[in-house]
C-alpha positions in Angstrom: -3.4 -4.7 -9.7 -4.0 -2.3 -6.8 -2.9 -2.5 -2.9 -6.6 -2.7 -2.1 -7.4 -5.9 -3.3 -4.7 -7.8 -1.9 -6.0 -9.8 0.6 -4.7 -10.5 4.0 -1.8 -11.9 4.8 -0.6 -11.7 0.5 3.0 -10.4 -0.5 3.3 -7.9 -3.2 5.6 -5.9 -5.0 5.0 -1.8 -5.8 4.9 -1.2 -9.2 3.4 2.1 -8.9 2.4 4.9 -6.8 2.1 8.0 -8.9 -1.2 8.2 -9.2 -2.0 9.0 -5.4 -1.9 12.6 -4.0 1.7 14.2 -3.7 1.6 15.0 -0.2 0.6 11.3 0.3 3.1 10.6 -2.3 5.9 12.0 -0.5 4.6 11.1 3.4 5.2 7.6 1.8 8.3 8.4 0.5 9.3 9.6 3.9 8.2 6.2 5.5 10.6 3.8 2.8 7.7 3.3 0.7 9.3 3.1 -2.6 8.4 1.4 -6.3 9.6 -2.1 -6.2 9.7 -2.4 -3.1 7.6 -5.6 -1.2 5.0 -5.3 0.7 2.7 -7.6 2.7 -0.9 -6.7 3.0 -1.8 -6.9 6.9 -5.6 -5.9 7.5 -8.1 -4.2 5.9 -10.9 -3.2 8.0 -14.7 -3.5 6.8 -16.9 -0.8 5.6 -14.4 1.1 3.6 -11.9 1.8 6.5 -7.8 1.9 6.1 -6.0 -0.7 5.0 -3.0 -1.8 7.0 0.1 -3.1 5.2 4.2 -4.2 6.3 7.5 -3.3 4.2 11.0 -2.4 5.4 10.3 -3.9 9.1 7.3 -1.0 9.6 3.5 -1.2 9.7 1.5 1.9 7.4 -2.3 2.4 7.7 -3.4 4.4 4.7 -7.4 5.4 3.4 -8.6 2.8 0.8 -9.0 5.6 -1.5 -5.3 6.3 -1.8 -4.8 2.2 -1.3 -6.8 1.6 -4.4 -4.3 4.0 -6.4 -1.3 2.0 -5.6 -0.2 -0.3 -8.3 1.3 -3.6 -7.2 2.2 -7.1 -9.0 1.2 -9.8 -6.4 3.6 -12.6 -5.5 
């Protein structure tokens, strides 16, 4: 399952985000996103807009194309 497939308020654990662009990976790591981190989908905007999720007490928005490359395991 990928991050983009989660519904609002679903919780999951990040398994792998190595398919994401290297620059985006670095930015996520600097924001505290890492493998085995628990995340919660807060909002998905319509018409292919960005996704907003929460991890480590902060909200992060990423593009839908990047969210489709982050593998998660639903809790």
